[in-house]
N, C-alpha and C positions, 0 to 999 in steps of 0.2 A: 389662572393657577393651574399648573399641570397636574395630572393624576399622580405622578411620581411623588410630588411634594405632599400629597394628601394620604400617602400610604407608607406605613412603616412596619417594623418588626418589634412587637411587644413581648417581653418575656413574662411579666407579671405586674400586678399592682398591689398596693397595700395602703392602709390608713395607719399613720403613726403619729406619735406625740413626742416632741422634744429631741428627735434625732435627725431630722431631715429639713431643718429650718424652723422658724418660729411657729408656735401654736400646733394645732392638729392638722395634719396634711394628707392629702391624697398624693401618693407617690407612684409614678409610672416608671417601671424599670424596663428600659429598652435593651434589645439584644445586640451584641457586637462590641468588641473592644480590641484595639490594636496592641495593647500592653499585656504583659504576662507577669504581673507583680507576684513576687514569691509569697506574699501574705494574702493574696486574693482569697476571699471566702465565697466567691460566686463564680467558679469556673464554668458553671452552666450558662453563663451569660456571655461567654467569649465570642461565640459565633452567631452571626445574624440568623442562620438557619435554626438556631435553638429557640427562636421566638415564633409567635404566631403573627401572620400578616393581618394587619388591621388598618382601617382608615381613620383619618382624623375625626370623622363623625362617630366612629365606634368609641374612640377614647373620650370624646366630649360627652357622649351619652352616659358613659360610666361615671365620669366626673360629676355630671348633673345629679346623680343619685346621692352624692355626698356634699353638694355645693352649699346648701343651707347650713349643714352641720359644721363644715370647716370654717365657714364665714363666722358663725356664732362663736366658734372656739378660737378665733383669732389666727387661723391658719391660712392655708392656700394649697397650691399645687406645686409639687417638685418633680422635675424630670431627671431621672437618674439612669443607671445602667448596671453592667456594661459601661459603655462610654456613649452618652447621648449625642455627642457631636459627630459620631459616625453617620448620623441621620439628620443633618442640620436643617434641611428643608422641612422635614416632618416635625422636628422640634419647634422650628419657627412658627409653623401653623398652629400647633397646640398652644404654645405660649401666647401667641397673638389672640387666639380665641378666648383663652382664660383671662387675659388682661382686659378684653372687651367686656367680660362678665364681672369685672371688679374683683377678681381673685388675685391674691398675692402670688407671685410666681418666683420659683427658684430653680436654678440649674445646678446639678451636682456633677462636676466634671474634674478630670485631671488637668485640663488645660492643654494637654498635648496636641489636641486638634483645634485649639482656640482660633487659629486663623480661618477655620471654616465657619465661624459664627459671624454672620454679616451684621451690619448696623441695624437692620430691621429686627433680627432675632434679639439683639442686645437691648433694643428699645422696648421689647416686651418682657424683659427680665428684671425683676425687682431685687434679686439677691443671687449671688453665685457662691456655692459651696465648693471651694477650690482645694483639691487634694495635692499638696506639695509633698512629693515622695521622698525627696532628699535635697539637701543644699549643696551637695558635692557631685560634680558631673559623673565621676567614675562610680560613686555609690548609687547614683540615680540609675545608671545602666545595670548595675547588679540587682537592684530592687525590681526594675521593670522588665529586664531581659532584652530590651531593645530601644527604650525611649531616650530622649534628650530633654534636659531640664529647661533649655532656652525658650521653647515655645510656651511653657507654663509661665515663666517670668514675663515674657512679652505680653501674654494675654492678661496677666494681672495688672500690668501698667496700662494696658488699653482699657480695661474695666475702670480703673481709677480715673483715667482721663474723661470717661463718660459719667463719673460720679456714682458708679454702681457699687453698693456695699458688697464686701467679701467676708465670708467666714472661712478662714484657712483650716484645713484638716491635715493632721500629721499623724501617721500610724507609727507608734513606738514599738519596735521589735528588738528585743535583746539580741545583741550580736550582729544586727543588720543595720538599724537606723539609730542606734543609741549613742554613737560616738559623740563626745562633747563638741568636737569641731564641726561635725555634721549638723547637730542640733543648732549650734550657734549660727551656722550658715543659713539654715531655714529661718531662724529668727531675724537675721539681718535682711533676708529677702522680704519677709512679711512686714517688718518695721519700715521698709522703704516705700511701701504702697499705702498711700494716705487713706484709702477707703476700707482697709482691713479693720473690721470691728472687733474680731475675736479670733483666738486660735483654739481649736478643739484638739487636744491630744488624745488619740484613740488607742487604748492599750491593745496590743496584739492578743488574739485568741485563736483557738483551733476549732471553733464551732462548725466550720464548714468542711471539716475533713471528710465527713460522710459523703459529701458531694464528689470529692475526688475518688473515693472508693467506688461510688456508683458509676463514675465515668471511666474507671480503670486508669486513673492518672495518679502519679506519685505526688504527694504533697511535700514540697521541698523543706517545709519548716515543721515537720511532724514532731521533731524532738525539741523544739524551741519552747521555753516556758513563757508564761505571761510576765510582763514587767513587774518588778517588785515595787512595793510602796516607796522605797528609798529612791529607786530609779525614776519613778513618776514624779516624786517631789523635786529631784534635781532638774529634770527636764522642764517642769512647770516653772521653776525658778529661773532657768535660762531664758525662757520666753518673757517672763515678767521683767527681767533685767533690761530688756529692750523696750519696755514701756507698753507691752502688749497685754490685753485682757485674755486670760487663759481659763479654759474649762477642761 
C-alpha cells in the first residue's frame, strides 16, 4: 500500500443522526470538489487545500472513539465531502478498515467521479447516498456549473449491478430544480435503478450563506426562497407516482 493512498485531506468530522445514512453516524467530510453547485452550502470544502492533511490511521483513531456508540445506535461511518471520490484511494482505505471492524459504511457522492471508484472500494461500501442534481442535461450544467449527468447515471447502474443499496438525494430549489419535467426526469432515472431504496427531497436553504461572506464569494441564490409546502407536496407526489419511497 503506497503512502499516497493512506493520506488524504480532511475538512472536518461530525456525529449525526438521521441525515447521513441509517442510525447515528460518524461522518468524515473530505476536502475538494470538482462541481460548483449553485445551492452548495459548503463552499469551504471546494478546494483540497481547505482541509487538513491526515493519514488513514488518524481517521481510524478518531472513528475508534465513537465506534461502540455508533454500533449500539445502529449506525456506522459515512464518508462525505466535498466530493469524496476526488480522493478514491484514501476513501477505499478508510472504508475497507471500517468494514473490517464490522461498521456499516456509506459513501455520500454526486456520482460525477463514479468511474474513480474501483471494485475494491465498492466492495467495502454498504450504502451510497447519491445526489442527483437534475434529470435534464442542460439544467444539470446550470446547477453544477460544469458537470454532466451521464457519469452519475452510469454510476447508479454500476452500483445496482453490484447489489449496492442507494438512497437518492434531490435538492429542491425554487426556480432552479423545481420544473415538473426536470423532477419527472429525476424520478425516471431513480425508478430505473433497482437498488434505489428511497428518495430524499432536500428543501433548499440559505444556512451556508455566512460561509460565502467569510470567503468573500457571491452566493448565487441569495434571493431564492425555501420551497413552499405546496411545491414540496407536488414533488413528493411526482416521485411516488414512479413507485418510489420518498422522504
